[in-house]
C-alpha positions in Angstrom: 0.0 0.2 0.2 1.4 3.4 -1.0 1.5 6.1 1.5 0.5 9.3 0.0 2.3 12.4 1.4 -0.6 15.2 1.7 -0.1 18.2 -0.8 0.1 20.7 2.1 3.4 18.6 3.2 4.8 18.9 -0.3 4.0 22.6 -0.8 5.7 23.2 2.6 8.8 21.6 1.4 8.8 23.3 -1.7 8.8 26.5 -0.2 11.6 25.4 2.5 13.7 24.5 -0.5 12.9 27.7 -2.3 13.7 29.7 0.9 17.0 27.8 1.7 18.2 28.2 -2.3 17.3 31.9 -2.1 19.6 32.7 0.7 22.9 31.8 -1.7 24.7 35.0 -2.7 22.4 37.2 -0.6 24.7 36.7 2.5 24.5 39.7 5.2 28.2 40.7 6.5 28.2 43.1 9.4 30.4 41.0 11.8 34.0 40.9 12.0 34.3 37.1 12.1 32.8 34.9 9.5 31.4 31.4 10.6 31.3 28.6 7.8 30.4 24.9 8.2 29.0 22.0 6.4 27.4 19.0 8.2 25.9 15.7 7.4 24.3 14.4 10.6 24.3 17.9 12.3 27.2 17.4 14.8 29.3 20.1 12.7 26.4 22.5 12.9 25.7 22.0 16.5 29.6 22.8 17.1 29.4 25.6 15.1 26.3 27.0 17.5 28.7 26.5 20.3 31.4 28.3 18.7 29.4 31.4 18.1 27.8 31.3 21.4 31.4 31.3 23.2 33.3 33.4 20.6 30.6 36.2 21.3 31.9 36.9 24.8 35.0 37.9 23.3 34.4 39.3 19.7 31.9 40.2 17.0 31.2 36.9 15.2 28.3 36.1 12.7 25.9 33.4 13.0 26.9 30.2 11.6 26.3 29.4 7.7 26.2 26.2 5.8 28.8 26.5 3.1 26.4 25.0 0.6 23.9 28.4 1.2 26.8 30.7 0.5 29.2 31.6 -2.0 32.7 31.0 -1.5 33.8 34.8 -2.2 31.5 35.8 0.7 34.2 34.6 3.0 36.3 37.8 1.9 34.1 40.1 3.2 35.3 39.2 7.0 38.2 40.0 8.8 38.9 36.5 10.2 37.1 33.3 9.6 36.3 30.1 11.4 35.4 27.2 9.2 34.4 23.4 10.2 33.9 20.0 8.7 33.2 16.5 9.8 35.2 13.6 8.2 33.3 11.1 6.4 35.5 9.9 3.6 37.9 7.8 6.1 41.1 7.1 4.6 40.5 9.4 1.6 43.4 11.7 0.4 40.7 14.1 -1.1 37.3 14.9 -0.4 37.5 13.7 3.1 34.6 15.5 4.5 32.1 14.1 2.5 30.0 17.5 2.4 30.0 20.5 0.3 33.4 21.6 1.2 34.6 18.8 -1.2 33.2 20.6 -4.3 34.7 24.3 -3.4 38.3 23.0 -1.9 40.0 24.5 -4.9 38.3 27.8 -4.7 39.3 28.4 -1.3 42.9 28.8 -2.2 42.1 31.3 -5.0 40.6 33.6 -2.4 42.6 36.7 -1.1 42.7 36.4 2.5 46.1 38.3 3.1 46.1 39.9 6.5 43.1 37.7 7.8 43.0 35.0 10.2 41.4 31.6 9.6 40.8 28.5 12.0 39.4 25.3 11.8 37.3 23.0 13.6 36.2 19.6 12.8 34.0 16.8 14.0 35.1 13.0 14.0 34.7 9.8 15.7 37.8 8.6 17.6 36.4 5.4 18.3 34.9 3.8 14.9 37.3 5.9 12.9 40.4 6.4 15.3 42.7 6.0 12.4 41.6 8.7 10.5 40.2 11.1 13.3 39.1 14.5 11.9 41.3 14.4 8.9 39.2 16.8 7.0 41.0 19.5 9.4 44.2 19.1 7.6 42.4 19.3 4.1 40.8 22.4 4.6 44.1 23.6 6.6 46.0 22.9 3.0 43.2 24.5 0.8 43.3 28.0 2.6 46.9 28.0 2.6 47.5 29.5 -0.9 45.1 32.0 0.2 47.6 34.2 2.0 45.6 33.5 5.3 47.0 33.3 8.6 46.1 29.8 9.8 45.8 29.6 13.7 44.0 27.6 16.3 46.3 24.4 16.6 45.6 22.4 19.4 47.6 19.9 21.9 46.7 16.3 21.3 46.7 15.7 25.1 43.1 14.4 26.5 42.1 12.6 23.2 41.9 9.0 22.4 42.6 8.2 18.8 45.1 6.1 17.0 46.0 8.4 14.1 45.0 11.6 12.4 46.3 13.3 9.0 45.5 16.6 10.9 48.1 15.7 13.7 51.1 17.6 12.5 54.4 18.3 14.3 52.7 17.1 17.7 49.7 19.5 17.2 46.7 19.4 15.5 45.9 21.8 12.9 42.9 23.2 14.5 40.2 21.8 16.9 39.1 18.4 16.6 35.6 17.4 18.5 33.7 14.1 19.0 30.2 14.5 20.0 29.9 10.6 19.4 32.0 9.7 22.4 33.1 12.8 24.2 30.2 15.0 23.8 30.7 16.1 27.6 33.8 17.5 26.6 32.5 19.6 23.7 31.5 22.7 25.4 35.2 23.1 27.5 37.0 22.4 24.2 35.1 25.1 22.4 35.4 27.6 25.1 39.0 27.0 26.0 39.5 27.4 22.1 37.8 30.7 21.7 40.0 32.2 24.4 43.0 30.8 22.4 42.0 32.5 19.2 41.4 35.6 20.8 44.8 35.5 22.3 46.4 34.8 18.7 44.6 37.7 17.4 41.0 37.1 16.2 38.7 39.6 17.5 
């Protein structure tokens, strides 16, 4: 037996999609720090919301924006950027996030971000995918390097339980790894401490 979806539901869905797509290219820039993310399960979006809340105590930060709802060039309008991605394509050399970031990686390096600071956070699963923990952080880091941005926000791996990560370079993570699947109780404190660190590194 086929269950028919009420017309009203379909109409609402279409209107929702129109509303989502209509935001692309019309990003309102008023804050100094832009906050961009992409997500599959909602963990990275939740992390971005934590970051907005905690960073707002120290500086002027915009509401989180899913990168699929913005033009990459919008990033140039901010003084600094915080960006985040999950790691879904575990073990991959390219396209590690499995999100909209994978489609715009080449565009990030073409941006003119000279004199701007960029910090990266990522979400991963240190138990089920401990050999590839938050690998997408390193991929975003490498993508932004040609833009001339100053990449900040490296963190100490102490306190994390994982096997390996491409994002661990010279004894430091290239950003902030978060694991809401296994260490959700640590997320708020990690985000709060990281935001304080970003301010100390000149992000305002």
